[in-house]
N, C-alpha and C positions, 0 to 999 in steps of 0.2 A: 319477710323481714318483720321484726318486732315493731310494734307501734306503741306510742304512749297513749295516755287516756284520751286525747283529742283525735286519735286516729292518724297522727303524723308519724313519719318514719323515725325510728330510733336515732337519736343524735349520733351515736357511735357509727351506725351504718352510713349516715349522711356524711360524716367526717371522712369515712373511708373512701367514698366515691369522690369527694372533693380532693383528697390527697392523691388518688389515682389519676384524676384529671390533671392535677398540677404536675405529677411526675411525667405523664405523657407529653404535656406541653413543654416541660423543661427539657426532655430528651430531644424534642424537635427543634427547640430554639436556643439551647445552650451553646456555648462556644466550643469549637473543636479543640482537642487536647494539643497543647503546644502552640496554639494560634492566639492572635489578639483580636478581639471583637470590639466594635464600637457602633453606636447607633445615634443618628441625628434626631432632632425633635420631630421631624416628619416621618420617623419610623424607618428610615433607610439604614439597613444594617450592612456593615463592612466587615469582612473576615480576612485578616492578614495572616498568611502562613508562609511568608517570604523568608528565605534563607534559614530554614529549620531542618535541613537535611532530609527532607521527605524523599522516600524512594518510590512512592505510589500515591495515587489520589486518595485523600482521607475519606473514610466512609461516614464520619460523624459530623459533616458540615450541616449547620442549621438550615432547615427548609426555608426560612424566611430571609436568607442571605440575598442581598442585592448586588454586592460587589465582592468578588473573591480573588485574592492574590496568592498564587502558588508559585511565584517566580523565584529564581535563584535556588533551586533544589536539585535533586537527582532523579527526577521522574523520567523514566525511559519509555513509557508507553501510556496511551490513554485507552483503557478498555471500553467495551460496549456498556452503555447506560451509566457511565461514570458520574453524570450530573442529572440523571433522569428526574430526581425529586426537587431540583432547584428551579422551579418554574418562575420564580421572581427575579432570577439573575439578569442583570443588565450589563455587567462587565465581568470578563473572565481573563485573567492574566496567567499564562503558562510559559512566559518567556524565560530564557536563560536556564533551561533544563537540558536534559540529554534525550529528549523525545525523538525517537526514530520511527515510531509506528503509531498510527491512528486506526484503531479497529473499526469495523463496520458498526454504526450506531454509537460511536464514541460521544457524540453531542446530541444524542436523541433526548428529547424532553425539553431542550432549550428552544423555545419558540421565538416569535418575532420580538419579544421583549428584550432579548439580548442585543445590545448595540455595539459592543466591542469585544473582539476575541484576539488576544495577542499570543502568537505562536513563534515569535521571532527568537533568534539565537538558540536554535535547537539543532537536531541532527536529521531533519527531514530531507529525504532525497526525492520522494514522490508522495502523492496524496491519494488516499482512498476516497473516491467520490461518495461512497455510501457512509462515510464517517460524518458528513456534514448534513445530509438530508436536505431539508428546506431552509436551512439556516441563512439568514440575511444580514448577519452582523458584519460590520467593517472588520476585516481580518488583516492582521499584520503577519506577513510571511517572510520578512527580511532576515538576512544572516543565517540561512540554512544552506547546506551543501546540495543544491538542487541538481537533479539529472534532467536536463531539458530534452523532452521527446514529445511524441504525438499525444500521449495521454495527458501530460501536464498542459500542453497547449490547448487541448480541448476543455480541460477542467477550469483553468484560471478565469476565462471569460464569464463563467457561470457564477463566480463568487464576487462579493462586494469587497474588493481589496482596499485597504487603507491607502489613500493617495500618497501619504508621506513615506510609505514603505515600498512603493513600486520600484524605485531605483535600487533597493536592497535585495531584490530577487535576482540573484546572480547564478549563472549556470556553472557549477563546478565541473560537471561533465555534460556532454551533449552529443546528439546525433543530428547533423554532422559535427565532427570533432572541432572544426574551426571556431565554433561558438562557445567552446569551453572557456571559462574565465570571464565571459562577457555578461553584462546585465541582460536579463530576459527581454526587457523593453527594446534593446537594440536588435533583437532577433525576431521582433514581432511580425516583420514582413516575410519571414522564412516559413514555408509550409513544412513543418517537421513531419507531418503525416505523409506528405508526398515524398519527402526524402526517405522516410522509412519504407514506403512502398517500393521505391526505386531500389533501395538496398536489398529488399526481399527478392525483387525480380532478378537482380544481378546474382544473388546467391543461388536462386533456382537455376539460372542459366549456367552458372559455373558447375553446379551439381549435375545438370543434364549433360553438359559437355564432358564431364569426368566419366559418367556412365557410358556415353557414346564412345569415348576413347578406349575404355576398357573392352567394350564389345568388339570394336574394330581390331584391337590388339589380339583379342582371342581368336577372331576369325583368321587373321594373318598367320598366327601361330598354328592354328588347326590346318590351314591349307599347306603351309610349309612342312608340317609334320607328316601329312599324308603324302606329299610329294617325295619326301625323303624315304618313307616306307615303300612307296612304289618303285623308286629307283633301286633300293636295296633288293626288292623282290625280283626286278628285272635282271639285275646282276647275278642273282642266285640262279635264275632260270638259264641264263647264258652259260653258267658253269656246269650245268647238267648235261649228260649225254643227249644226243639228238632226239632219240625216241622218247625218253622220259620228259625232255623239255617240251616236246609237242603236246604230250599228255597234260603236263602242268599248265601250259598255255591255254589248252582247251578248257581245263577246269577253271582257270582264272577268268576266261571269257564268259563261261557259263555263269560263274558267280557274279560277274559284273552285270550281265544281262538280267 
């Protein structure tokens, strides 16, 4: 780089680097398109993208965001690493969307700083345990069409559920079916895994019984068919002349032996 008479960098070059630094900082901290950003005197940044008809998670969310509101949109899925760079996030609101799928690693990068995760009023029927990783945030899962089964029963105790939302976790479908339409809390004494195992065992027994019935039916058919063939053969032998009949009988006996 050119230097002035005192050996300092050329002012034009220095200004270029300052401008580049500003551009990178602006790209990392500017507000997402269509969203509203605000910041407190303590430097806590809030990004509101509520009710903006979003169909997916924005890719230009500022890295220094502390609170992010994506509620009341049309987001259908949360892909892997959707929030990987938002390491300062303490609150994430994804409520009132149409989310039906959380991919593995969906919340990867959100560490213990995240305090609240709102997934209420979506279309979640089940949860992918690999989506949450080691997340310890209080999670609101109310008002989703849950399918209550062994997998859900095993996963929920490992999560820090929002106490206010516990009554809102309702089984739209369930195994066993009598718990459909009931709050999951009312079914907490039910061992869905044991029920699932019993259902599997019954299915296996039914299948085995079906195969056994088919084998027995075939054997009965085979024996009856052979008996019919033997009867017809004997009637045929009786209809032959005496000499030929004896020869045929001898041949039949030899074949049997």
